[in-house]
PATIKE-228705 format. One line per 3 residues: number of its first residue (from 1); their letters; for each residue x, y, z of N, C-alpha, C. Coordinates in pm, whole numbers, always signed. Layout:
// PATIKE-228705
NUM = A = X:Y:Z:X:Y:Z:X:Y:Z ~ ...
// end
This chain:
// PATIKE-228705
1 = MAV = +84:-119:+0:+0:+0:+0:+88:+124:+0 ~ +53:+225:-81:+131:+347:-91:+119:+430:+36 ~ +214:+521:+52:+212:+610:+167:+88:+698:+157
4 = PHV = +10:+710:+263:-113:+788:+256:-85:+936:+232 ~ -179:+1001:+168:-165:+1144:+141:-191:+1223:+270 ~ -98:+1308:+305:-114:+1394:+422:-80:+1537:+380
7 = NRI = -127:+1630:+459:-100:+1771:+432:+42:+1803:+478 ~ +138:+1755:+399:+280:+1768:+437:+338:+1897:+380 ~ +409:+1968:+465:+471:+2092:+421:+581:+2062:+320
10 = KWW = +592:+2145:+216:+696:+2124:+116:+832:+2160:+175 ~ +936:+2096:+116:+1069:+2112:+176:+1115:+2257:+172 ~ +1085:+2330:+61:+1133:+2468:+51:+1057:+2559:+146
13 = QAK = +928:+2525:+171:+852:+2601:+269:+908:+2582:+410 ~ +946:+2456:+438:+1003:+2427:+570:+1135:+2502:+591 ~ +1218:+2506:+487:+1346:+2577:+498:+1324:+2728:+515
16 = LIA = +1230:+2781:+438:+1202:+2924:+444:+1151:+2964:+582 ~ +1063:+2882:+639:+1009:+2910:+773:+1121:+2905:+876 ~ +1213:+2808:+862:+1324:+2796:+957:+1415:+2917:+949
19 = LAA = +1448:+2960:+828:+1534:+3078:+813:+1469:+3202:+873 ~ +1338:+3216:+848:+1268:+3331:+903:+1263:+3325:+1054 ~ +1239:+3206:+1109:+1228:+3192:+1255:+1361:+3221:+1325
22 = WNI = +1472:+3189:+1257:+1602:+3217:+1320:+1646:+3362:+1298 ~ +1618:+3417:+1182:+1676:+3547:+1147:+1590:+3667:+1184 ~ +1459:+3655:+1185:+1375:+3768:+1225:+1402:+3810:+1369
25 = PAA = +1407:+3714:+1465:+1443:+3756:+1602:+1584:+3817:+1608 ~ +1677:+3763:+1524:+1812:+3820:+1522:+1809:+3965:+1474 ~ +1729:+3996:+1372:+1719:+4133:+1321:+1660:+4226:+1425
28 = ILF = +1559:+4176:+1496:+1497:+4259:+1601:+1598:+4290:+1711 ~ +1674:+4188:+1751:+1776:+4209:+1855:+1885:+4306:+1806 ~ +1918:+4294:+1678:+2021:+4382:+1624:+1974:+4528:+1629
31 = VIG = +1848:+4551:+1594:+1793:+4687:+1596:+1791:+4741:+1739 ~ +1749:+4657:+1831:+1745:+4699:+1972:+1885:+4733:+2022 ~ +1982:+4645:+1989:+2119:+4668:+2036:+2182:+4790:+1972
34 = ERH = +2146:+4818:+1846:+2207:+4930:+1775:+2168:+5064:+1837 ~ +2055:+5069:+1904:+2013:+5194:+1968:+2114:+5237:+2075 ~ +2183:+5138:+2131:+2284:+5169:+2231:+2421:+5185:+2165
37 = SLA = +2458:+5079:+2092:+2587:+5084:+2022:+2592:+4969:+1924 ~ +2681:+4982:+1826:+2699:+4875:+1729:+2755:+4750:+1794 ~ +2840:+4768:+1893:+2897:+4654:+1966:+2788:+4576:+2039
40 = AAY = +2695:+4651:+2098:+2585:+4584:+2168:+2501:+4501:+2071 ~ +2482:+4554:+1952:+2406:+4481:+1851:+2475:+4350:+1814 ~ +2607:+4354:+1797:+2681:+4232:+1765:+2681:+4134:+1882
43 = YLL = +2688:+4187:+2003:+2683:+4099:+2121:+2550:+4023:+2127 ~ +2441:+4097:+2096:+2309:+4031:+2098:+2298:+3925:+1988 ~ +2354:+3954:+1872:+2354:+3853:+1765:+2435:+3730:+1805
46 = CAW = +2551:+3754:+1863:+2638:+3643:+1905:+2574:+3561:+2015 ~ +2488:+3624:+2091:+2419:+3550:+2197:+2299:+3473:+2143 ~ +2227:+3533:+2046:+2104:+3472:+1995:+2128:+3341:+1920
49 = YPI = +2221:+3340:+1830:+2239:+3219:+1747:+2282:+3096:+1827 ~ +2375:+3107:+1923:+2403:+2989:+2006:+2282:+2944:+2087 ~ +2202:+3044:+2135:+2082:+3006:+2209:+1984:+2932:+2118
52 = ALA = +1963:+2982:+1996:+1873:+2916:+1902:+1923:+2777:+1865 ~ +2057:+2766:+1851:+2117:+2637:+1818:+2096:+2537:+1931 ~ +2123:+2582:+2055:+2105:+2492:+2170:+1959:+2457:+2190
55 = WGL = +1873:+2555:+2162:+1728:+2532:+2176:+1680:+2425:+2076 ~ +1730:+2430:+1957:+1680:+2340:+1853:+1750:+2206:+1844 ~ +1865:+2193:+1910:+1939:+2067:+1899:+1876:+1961:+1988
58 = RVI = +1835:+1852:+1929:+1771:+1741:+2002:+1830:+1608:+1953 ~ +1826:+1510:+2041:+1870:+1375:+2005:+1754:+1279:+2024 ~ +1730:+1196:+1923:+1628:+1091:+1930:+1698:+961:+1967
61 = DPA = +1652:+897:+2071:+1716:+775:+2119:+1713:+664:+2013 ~ +1809:+572:+2022:+1811:+460:+1927:+1679:+383:+1927 ~ +1639:+339:+1808:+1516:+260:+1787:+1390:+341:+1818
64 = NWA = +1403:+475:+1831:+1286:+560:+1855:+1258:+648:+1734 ~ +1140:+709:+1734:+1104:+804:+1630:+1009:+908:+1689 ~ +998:+1020:+1620:+908:+1127:+1664:+846:+1193:+1542
67 = GVN = +717:+1216:+1549:+648:+1289:+1443:+656:+1439:+1470 ~ +697:+1516:+1368:+722:+1660:+1386:+632:+1740:+1291 ~ +563:+1838:+1347:+488:+1936:+1268:+565:+2068:+1267
70 = RAG = +567:+2134:+1152:+630:+2266:+1142:+523:+2366:+1097 ~ +504:+2465:+1181:+403:+2569:+1153:+265:+2508:+1130 ~ +233:+2403:+1208:+99:+2344:+1202:+78:+2241:+1095
73 = RFY = +180:+2209:+1015:+167:+2108:+910:+272:+1999:+930 ~ +236:+1878:+885:+329:+1766:+904:+460:+1793:+831 ~ +571:+1774:+903:+703:+1802:+846:+780:+1674:+818
76 = KIA = +805:+1593:+920:+882:+1471:+896:+871:+1377:+1015 ~ +924:+1256:+994:+942:+1158:+1101:+1091:+1158:+1136 ~ +1123:+1208:+1252:+1263:+1212:+1296:+1300:+1080:+1360
79 = QSG = +1405:+1017:+1310:+1452:+889:+1363:+1574:+910:+1450 ~ +1632:+801:+1499:+1738:+809:+1599:+1857:+892:+1549 ~ +1917:+967:+1639:+2032:+1050:+1605:+2009:+1195:+1643
82 = WHL = +2105:+1280:+1609:+2097:+1423:+1638:+2018:+1495:+1530 ~ +1934:+1592:+1572:+1853:+1670:+1479:+1853:+1816:+1523 ~ +1852:+1905:+1424:+1839:+2048:+1453:+1699:+2092:+1414
85 = FCL = +1617:+2116:+1516:+1480:+2158:+1493:+1471:+2310:+1504 ~ +1363:+2363:+1454:+1343:+2508:+1452:+1258:+2550:+1572 ~ +1324:+2607:+1672:+1256:+2659:+1792:+1148:+2562:+1841
88 = PGL = +1188:+2443:+1889:+1090:+2342:+1934:+993:+2401:+2036 ~ +867:+2370:+2017:+762:+2421:+2104:+692:+2541:+2045 ~ +763:+2617:+1958:+702:+2732:+1892:+677:+2705:+1745
91 = IDK = +782:+2671:+1672:+770:+2644:+1528:+756:+2494:+1503 ~ +850:+2417:+1556:+843:+2270:+1545:+778:+2214:+1670 ~ +683:+2123:+1651:+616:+2060:+1764:+615:+1908:+1744
94 = FTV = +649:+1836:+1852:+647:+1690:+1849:+504:+1644:+1878 ~ +441:+1591:+1776:+300:+1551:+1789:+283:+1411:+1845 ~ +374:+1321:+1815:+364:+1183:+1861:+503:+1121:+1865
97 = RGD = +523:+1032:+1957:+651:+961:+1969:+626:+811:+1974 ~ +724:+735:+1931:+714:+590:+1935:+850:+527:+1917 ~ +850:+396:+1896:+977:+325:+1876:+958:+212:+1777
100 = FKY = +1069:+150:+1742:+1068:+38:+1647:+1085:-96:+1718 ~ +1050:-101:+1844:+1061:-225:+1920:+936:-311:+1901 ~ +953:-441:+1919:+839:-531:+1907:+745:-512:+2025
103 = VKR = +617:-517:+1996:+515:-505:+2100:+435:-635:+2104 ~ +383:-665:+2221:+306:-787:+2243:+158:-750:+2252 ~ +77:-818:+2171:-67:-794:+2173:-139:-925:+2205
106 = RLF = -231:-919:+2301:-310:-1036:+2336:-428:-1048:+2240 ~ -453:-1169:+2193:-563:-1196:+2101:-678:-1264:+2175 ~ -798:-1245:+2124:-921:-1307:+2174:-959:-1259:+2314
109 = LCD = -912:-1140:+2352:-961:-1080:+2475:-1107:-1039:+2456 ~ -1190:-1060:+2556:-1329:-1019:+2546:-1337:-867:+2536 ~ -1446:-818:+2481:-1460:-675:+2454:-1451:-591:+2581
112 = DKQ = -1508:-642:+2691:-1506:-561:+2812:-1368:-556:+2877 ~ -1286:-661:+2849:-1149:-667:+2901:-1144:-649:+3053 ~ -1249:-690:+3120:-1250:-679:+3266:-1189:-803:+3327
115 = PVA = -1095:-787:+3423:-1034:-905:+3486:-1136:-982:+3568 ~ -1137:-1114:+3548:-1226:-1199:+3627:-1177:-1204:+3771 ~ -1049:-1214:+3786:-986:-1212:+3918:-852:-1143:+3902
118 = EGE = -786:-1120:+4011:-659:-1050:+4003:-559:-1130:+3920 ~ -504:-1067:+3815:-407:-1134:+3730:-468:-1225:+3626 ~ -602:-1228:+3616:-668:-1318:+3520:-756:-1236:+3426
121 = LLF = -751:-1267:+3297:-829:-1194:+3198:-936:-1285:+3140 ~ -1038:-1224:+3085:-1149:-1299:+3026:-1126:-1309:+2876 ~ -1120:-1432:+2823:-1092:-1455:+2682:-1215:-1510:+2611
124 = EEL = -1217:-1487:+2481:-1327:-1533:+2397:-1329:-1685:+2390 ~ -1450:-1741:+2390:-1465:-1887:+2382:-1492:-1927:+2238 ~ -1412:-2022:+2188:-1427:-2070:+2051:-1488:-2210:+2051
127 = DFE = -1561:-2242:+1945:-1620:-2375:+1928:-1523:-2460:+1847 ~ -1456:-2553:+1915:-1362:-2641:+1848:-1434:-2766:+1796 ~ -1357:-2855:+1737:-1414:-2975:+1678:-1480:-3063:+1783
130 = DDS = -1426:-3063:+1905:-1476:-3153:+2008:-1539:-3083:+2127 ~ -1517:-2954:+2143:-1570:-2885:+2260:-1553:-2734:+2242 ~ -1608:-2658:+2334:-1590:-2512:+2336:-1500:-2475:+2452
133 = APV = -1412:-2377:+2429:-1318:-2339:+2534:-1262:-2200:+2505 ~ -1229:-2125:+2611:-1164:-1994:+2593:-1022:-2011:+2538 ~ -980:-1919:+2452:-849:-1927:+2388:-768:-1803:+2422
136 = SAT = -643:-1827:+2457:-549:-1717:+2481:-437:-1727:+2378 ~ -414:-1618:+2304:-309:-1616:+2202:-236:-1482:+2207 ~ -115:-1481:+2150:-30:-1362:+2153:+28:-1337:+2015
139 = MWY = +37:-1210:+1976:+98:-1170:+1850:+205:-1065:+1878 ~ +321:-1080:+1810:+433:-987:+1825:+458:-916:+1693 ~ +462:-783:+1696:+492:-708:+1574:+560:-577:+1611
142 = RIG = +608:-508:+1509:+671:-376:+1527:+638:-287:+1408 ~ +663:-158:+1423:+647:-65:+1312:+771:-74:+1224 ~ +751:-101:+1095:+864:-114:+1004:+932:-249:+1018
145 = NVD = +1004:-287:+914:+1078:-413:+914:+1222:-389:+957 ~ +1283:-495:+1009:+1417:-479:+1066:+1522:-445:+960 ~ +1501:-486:+836:+1601:-464:+732:+1566:-348:+639
148 = QAP = +1475:-260:+681:+1437:-148:+597:+1529:-28:+617 ~ +1545:+49:+510:+1625:+171:+516:+1546:+281:+589 ~ +1614:+388:+633:+1545:+496:+705:+1424:+552:+630
151 = REL = +1436:+568:+497:+1324:+620:+420:+1205:+527:+425 ~ +1230:+395:+417:+1122:+297:+424:+1061:+292:+564 ~ +1145:+310:+665:+1092:+314:+801:+1002:+435:+821
154 = EEA = +1040:+548:+761:+955:+667:+771:+820:+642:+705 ~ +819:+573:+591:+694:+542:+524:+608:+448:+611 ~ +674:+353:+679:+600:+261:+766:+534:+338:+881
157 = VMK = +607:+433:+939:+551:+512:+1048:+433:+596:+998 ~ +445:+651:+880:+336:+732:+824:+212:+646:+800 ~ +229:+523:+752:+115:+433:+738:+51:+406:+874
160 = YLF = +136:+383:+974:+87:+354:+1109:+6:+472:+1164 ~ +50:+594:+1135:-14:+713:+1190:-137:+756:+1112 ~ -135:+741:+979:-236:+807:+896:-333:+713:+825
163 = VND = -299:+584:+808:-394:+493:+741:-512:+464:+831 ~ -484:+437:+958:-589:+405:+1054:-548:+461:+1189 ~ -633:+543:+1248:-596:+604:+1375:-599:+505:+1490
166 = KAD = -648:+381:+1465:-645:+274:+1563:-580:+152:+1500 ~ -456:+170:+1455:-386:+64:+1380:-365:-60:+1465 ~ -332:-44:+1592:-308:-161:+1677:-434:-245:+1694
169 = QAA = -546:-180:+1718:-672:-252:+1730:-710:-320:+1600 ~ -687:-252:+1487:-716:-311:+1356:-629:-433:+1331 ~ -501:-429:+1371:-412:-543:+1353:-459:-663:+1434
172 = VEI = -503:-638:+1556:-555:-747:+1640:-679:-810:+1577 ~ -767:-728:+1525:-889:-779:+1461:-857:-863:+1338 ~ -758:-819:+1259:-717:-897:+1141:-667:-1035:+1183
175 = AED = -584:-1038:+1286:-529:-1167:+1334:-639:-1257:+1388 ~ -730:-1201:+1466:-837:-1282:+1523:-930:-1336:+1414 ~ -966:-1253:+1318:-1056:-1297:+1211:-993:-1407:+1127
178 = DLR = -860:-1406:+1114:-793:-1511:+1037:-777:-1639:+1119 ~ -745:-1626:+1247:-717:-1743:+1330:-844:-1817:+1371 ~ -950:-1742:+1397:-1070:-1802:+1454:-1121:-1921:+1373
181 = PRL = -1151:-1908:+1243:-1203:-2024:+1168:-1100:-2135:+1151 ~ -972:-2100:+1146:-870:-2205:+1127:-852:-2288:+1252 ~ -856:-2226:+1369:-844:-2301:+1493:-965:-2390:+1518
184 = QKH = -1083:-2342:+1478:-1206:-2416:+1505:-1218:-2543:+1423 ~ -1132:-2561:+1323:-1135:-2684:+1243:-1070:-2801:+1317 ~ -1000:-2774:+1425:-923:-2877:+1494:-980:-2904:+1633
187 = SID = -932:-3013:+1691:-969:-3044:+1829:-884:-2961:+1925 ~ -927:-2956:+2049:-854:-2880:+2149:-714:-2936:+2168 ~ -702:-3069:+2171:-570:-3131:+2191:-475:-3096:+2077
190 = KVN = -524:-3096:+1955:-437:-3065:+1841:-391:-2921:+1846 ~ -480:-2830:+1883:-441:-2689:+1893:-335:-2671:+2001 ~ -352:-2740:+2113:-257:-2726:+2223:-122:-2789:+2194
193 = TEL = -123:-2901:+2120:+1:-2977:+2102:+70:-2952:+1967 ~ -8:-2931:+1861:+51:-2920:+1727:+51:-2779:+1671 ~ -31:-2690:+1724:-41:-2556:+1667:-13:-2446:+1770
196 = PVL = +77:-2467:+1864:+102:-2359:+1960:+173:-2239:+1900 ~ +257:-2263:+1796:+330:-2155:+1732:+298:-2156:+1583 ~ +253:-2042:+1531:+217:-2031:+1390:+321:-1947:+1318
199 = TGE = +380:-2002:+1212:+483:-1933:+1136:+464:-1959:+987 ~ +550:-1899:+905:+552:-1929:+762:+423:-1896:+692 ~ +379:-1989:+606:+260:-1966:+524:+133:-1953:+608
202 = SIE = +133:-2013:+727:+13:-2009:+810:-21:-1869:+858 ~ +77:-1779:+862:+51:-1643:+908:+60:-1540:+795 ~ +74:-1588:+672:+88:-1494:+559:-32:-1400:+545
205 = PIS = -158:-1448:+562:-270:-1354:+553:-263:-1245:+661 ~ -220:-1281:+781:-209:-1182:+888:-98:-1084:+854 ~ +15:-1136:+808:+130:-1051:+775:+94:-948:+669
208 = KGI = +28:-993:+562:-11:-900:+455:-114:-799:+503 ~ -205:-845:+589:-310:-756:+637:-258:-641:+720 ~ -165:-669:+811:-117:-563:+900:-10:-476:+834
211 = EEF = +48:-522:+723:+146:-438:+653:+82:-311:+597 ~ -50:-313:+579:-120:-192:+535:-104:-79:+636 ~ -80:-114:+760:-63:-14:+866:+83:+7:+901
214 = GLY = +175:-44:+818:+318:-27:+845:+370:-120:+953 ~ +296:-228:+984:+334:-320:+1091:+387:-449:+1031 ~ +487:-506:+1099:+551:-629:+1051:+567:-727:+1167
217 = LRK = +532:-853:+1138:+540:-956:+1240:+684:-992:+1273 ~ +704:-1038:+1395:+835:-1087:+1435:+865:-1217:+1360 ~ +992:-1236:+1325:+1029:-1356:+1248:+1027:-1482:+1335
220 = VNP = +1058:-1470:+1462:+1062:-1585:+1552:+936:-1584:+1639 ~ +859:-1691:+1632:+736:-1705:+1711:+647:-1581:+1699 ~ +603:-1546:+1579:+522:-1424:+1563:+383:-1434:+1624
223 = VVV = +319:-1552:+1611:+186:-1573:+1666:+189:-1702:+1748 ~ +149:-1692:+1873:+156:-1807:+1964:+19:-1828:+2029 ~ -31:-1952:+2020:-153:-1988:+2094:-107:-2031:+2233
226 = DDV = -127:-1943:+2330:-74:-1967:+2464:-145:-2082:+2533 ~ -278:-2084:+2523:-351:-2185:+2600:-495:-2194:+2550 ~ -549:-2315:+2554:-691:-2337:+2535:-744:-2390:+2667
229 = KLS = -818:-2309:+2738:-861:-2345:+2872:-983:-2436:+2865 ~ -970:-2555:+2923:-1080:-2651:+2921:-1186:-2613:+3024 ~ -1312:-2641:+2990:-1420:-2618:+3085:-1414:-2723:+3196
232 = EAT = -1481:-2694:+3308:-1481:-2787:+3420:-1544:-2920:+3382 ~ -1651:-2915:+3298:-1715:-3040:+3255:-1620:-3125:+3172 ~ -1544:-3059:+3084:-1447:-3132:+3001:-1335:-3189:+3087
235 = KKL = -1288:-3111:+3184:-1183:-3161:+3273:-1232:-3283:+3350 ~ -1357:-3278:+3399:-1412:-3392:+3473:-1423:-3515:+3385 ~ -1472:-3493:+3260:-1484:-3606:+3167:-1348:-3668:+3138
238 = RRE = -1247:-3583:+3119:-1114:-3636:+3089:-1055:-3710:+3207 ~ -1083:-3662:+3329:-1037:-3735:+3447:-1103:-3871:+3455 ~ -1233:-3876:+3424:-1303:-4005:+3428:-1250:-4101:+3324
241 = VLE = -1222:-4048:+3203:-1166:-4134:+3098:-1029:-4186:+3139 ~ -947:-4096:+3197:-814:-4137:+3239:-821:-4243:+3349 ~ -911:-4222:+3445:-926:-4321:+3552:-976:-4453:+3496
244 = GEK = -1068:-4445:+3396:-1117:-4569:+3334:-1006:-4642:+3261 ~ -918:-4568:+3193:-806:-4631:+3123:-711:-4698:+3222 ~ -689:-4631:+3336:-603:-4691:+3439:-664:-4819:+3494
247 = DAS = -797:-4813:+3521:-865:-4933:+3573:-861:-5046:+3470 ~ -883:-5011:+3343:-879:-5113:+3238:-740:-5173:+3226 ~ -637:-5090:+3242:-500:-5140:+3234:-472:-5236:+3349
250 = KLG = -518:-5198:+3470:-497:-5288:+3585:-572:-5420:+3565 ~ -697:-5411:+3515:-775:-5533:+3492:-707:-5620:+3387 ~ -654:-5556:+3282:-584:-5632:+3179:-463:-5705:+3235
253 = EQI = -389:-5638:+3324:-273:-5702:+3385:-316:-5821:+3472 ~ -428:-5805:+3546:-477:-5916:+3629:-521:-6034:+3544 ~ -591:-6003:+3434:-637:-6111:+3345:-517:-6183:+3285
256 = GSS = -419:-6106:+3235:-301:-6169:+3176:-227:-6255:+3276 ~ -219:-6207:+3401:-151:-6284:+3505:-224:-6415:+3533 ~ -359:-6409:+3541:-437:-6532:+3567:-420:-6633:+3454
259 = IRV = -423:-6583:+3331:-409:-6674:+3217:-270:-6736:+3215 ~ -167:-6658:+3246:-30:-6713:+3248:-13:-6820:+3355 ~ -74:-6796:+3473:-65:-6897:+3579:-129:-7028:+3535
262 = TAN = -247:-7018:+3474:-316:-7139:+3426:-235:-7207:+3316 ~ -178:-7131:+3225:-99:-7190:+3116:+25:-7259:+3171 ~ +88:-7201:+3273:+206:-7265:+3334:+168:-7396:+3401
265 = MLA = +48:-7399:+3463:+2:-7524:+3525:-20:-7631:+3419 ~ -74:-7592:+3304:-95:-7690:+3196:+37:-7736:+3138 ~ +137:-7649:+3133:+266:-7686:+3075:+347:-7776:+3169
268 = GKN = +329:-7756:+3299:+401:-7838:+3396:+550:-7807:+3401 ~ +622:-7891:+3470:+766:-7876:+3486:+839:-7994:+3427 ~ +966:-7972:+3392:+1045:-8081:+3335:+1107:-8164:+3447
271 = AAG = +1193:-8260:+3408:+1253:-8351:+3506:+1342:-8277:+3605 ~ +1396:-8166:+3563:+1485:-8090:+3653:+1407:-7997:+3744 ~ +1275:-7999:+3734:+1192:-7913:+3818:+1177:-7772:+3767
274 = EQN = +1218:-7749:+3643:+1205:-7615:+3585:+1074:-7602:+3508 ~ +1018:-7482:+3511:+891:-7457:+3445:+906:-7465:+3293 ~ +820:-7547:+3231:+819:-7554:+3085:+746:-7431:+3029
277 = PPT = +796:-7370:+2921:+723:-7259:+2860:+594:-7309:+2798 ~ +480:-7240:+2821:+353:-7287:+2765:+351:-7269:+2612 ~ +286:-7365:+2549:+271:-7357:+2403:+151:-7267:+2369
280 = DEQ = +137:-7239:+2239:+23:-7158:+2194:-109:-7226:+2227 ~ -114:-7357:+2211:-236:-7431:+2240:-270:-7424:+2388 ~ -167:-7433:+2472:-191:-7425:+2616:-237:-7285:+2657
283 = LKE = -185:-7181:+2591:-230:-7044:+2619:-375:-7026:+2578 ~ -413:-7084:+2460:-551:-7075:+2416:-645:-7148:+2513 ~ -601:-7266:+2562:-682:-7343:+2656:-696:-7267:+2788
286 = ATR = -586:-7203:+2832:-592:-7125:+2957:-686:-7007:+2942 ~ -685:-6946:+2823:-776:-6833:+2797:-921:-6880:+2798 ~ -948:-6998:+2739:-1084:-7052:+2738:-1133:-7084:+2878
289 = LWR = -1045:-7142:+2959:-1082:-7173:+3097:-1112:-7047:+3177 ~ -1030:-6941:+3151:-1054:-6816:+3224:-1189:-6756:+3188 ~ -1224:-6763:+3059:-1352:-6708:+3014:-1469:-6784:+3075
292 = EER = -1459:-6919:+3080:-1566:-6999:+3139:-1584:-6965:+3286 ~ -1472:-6950:+3357:-1480:-6916:+3498:-1538:-6777:+3518 ~ -1500:-6684:+3431:-1553:-6548:+3439:-1703:-6545:+3413
295 = NRQ = -1749:-6624:+3313:-1892:-6629:+3283:-1970:-6690:+3399 ~ -1913:-6792:+3460:-1981:-6855:+3574:-1996:-6757:+3690 ~ -1889:-6683:+3719:-1895:-6585:+3826:-1998:-6476:+3796
298 = TLE = -2007:-6437:+3669:-2105:-6335:+3631:-2246:-6385:+3651 ~ -2273:-6509:+3611:-2406:-6566:+3628:-2444:-6576:+3775 ~ -2349:-6615:+3858:-2377:-6630:+4000:-2404:-6495:+4067
301 = KTG = -2332:-6392:+4026:-2349:-6260:+4086:-2480:-6193:+4044 ~ -2523:-6217:+3920:-2642:-6150:+3868:-2769:-6230:+3883 ~ -2757:-6361:+3914:-2876:-6444:+3922:-2946:-6457:+3789
304 = ANL = -2871:-6461:+3680:-2930:-6460:+3546:-2973:-6599:+3503 ~ -3063:-6604:+3406:-3104:-6730:+3345:-3003:-6770:+3240 ~ -2960:-6896:+3244:-2864:-6948:+3147:-2942:-7021:+3039
307 = TIF = -2936:-6975:+2919:-3011:-7032:+2807:-2914:-7099:+2711 ~ -2944:-7224:+2675:-2860:-7300:+2582:-2938:-7321:+2453 ~ -2875:-7290:+2341:-2936:-7310:+2209:-2885:-7440:+2151
310 = TDG = -2978:-7528:+2110:-2941:-7655:+2050:-2921:-7635:+1901 ~ -2879:-7745:+1835:-2856:-7736:+1691:-2984:-7700:+1616 ~ -3098:-7745:+1669:-3225:-7716:+1603:-3280:-7580:+1642
313 = MES = -3200:-7496:+1709:-3238:-7362:+1750:-3355:-7363:+1847 ~ -3377:-7483:+1915:-3478:-7488:+2020:-3412:-7445:+2149 ~ -3472:-7358:+2223:-3410:-7304:+2344:-3487:-7345:+2466
316 = AVV = -3415:-7352:+2578:-3478:-7384:+2705:-3393:-7328:+2816 ~ -3455:-7283:+2922:-3383:-7235:+3039:-3347:-7357:+3120 ~ -3218:-7385:+3130:-3177:-7509:+3196:-3143:-7487:+3342
319 = KTL = -3112:-7362:+3381:-3077:-7342:+3521:-3089:-7194:+3556 ~ -3135:-7168:+3674:-3138:-7032:+3726:-3060:-7028:+3854 ~ -2956:-6945:+3857:-2873:-6932:+3976:-2916:-6808:+4054
322 = NVK = -2949:-6826:+4178:-2991:-6714:+4261:-2893:-6698:+4379 ~ -2770:-6690:+4343:-2668:-6673:+4446:-2660:-6526:+4484 ~ -2680:-6496:+4611:-2677:-6357:+4659:-2544:-6327:+4727
// end
């Protein structure tokens, strides 16, 4: 995007105003001094110019910038280094200051931005593939690119100042509008584990969007999904699933141990008294015996009717166990 049109003072107008601002007071002082003596007039001139020089000499700190108006019109973006301004405060005025450092912006903050508790913020809740949860994300950017020349940096600052008077808010909205539908295509676990840091082509739409305002993303970890906060119901469900998996694992170990003991009994020991390794057939037989014993215990505990189907598909209740 081109540099926005602003009511910028022309260079020759700026020079002319500066010459007038320095020399008109000098002429007035010269006239005043001449009424007493020519020497007094020269003394006043010699005093005025060093004062004007000291008054106008300013230094802009490294990585900083300042917007300067001259005689009420935009003059330039002063970058780091020494500058000679024209009577700062009267002719030249610093309208805005900033720097070229990276700034951190939180994404998906709720509109009210009211803290729920001390140190805690309220984030927007997104509908993911498997559940809904608040999302916390961070974006890092700066005004201008790190490898740009001073002239290009000045253009970036002008875009930041004049394209949109709320450039930072607009940049956050661009990032949120791009991330929201892409994150919602995935599960919460995938977002937390596989998409915590977005780089390269995944952030290209965001990068191009905010460049309109003279903003550039950081090259390292430019957009980070900090956290997807699970709801209490989801946390409870996951705890139950985890406990169920642990119980199933313990039950599996018990079943395997019972079957191995039975298989070892079927295999027996050799003449030296050492345990023979069970064969596949013995393991299958041990598994069958375990299943029969398990079914019998289930029938006894539930008091269920045991139904046997004959070859002719005729059925009859042969036994009812009422073991309490």
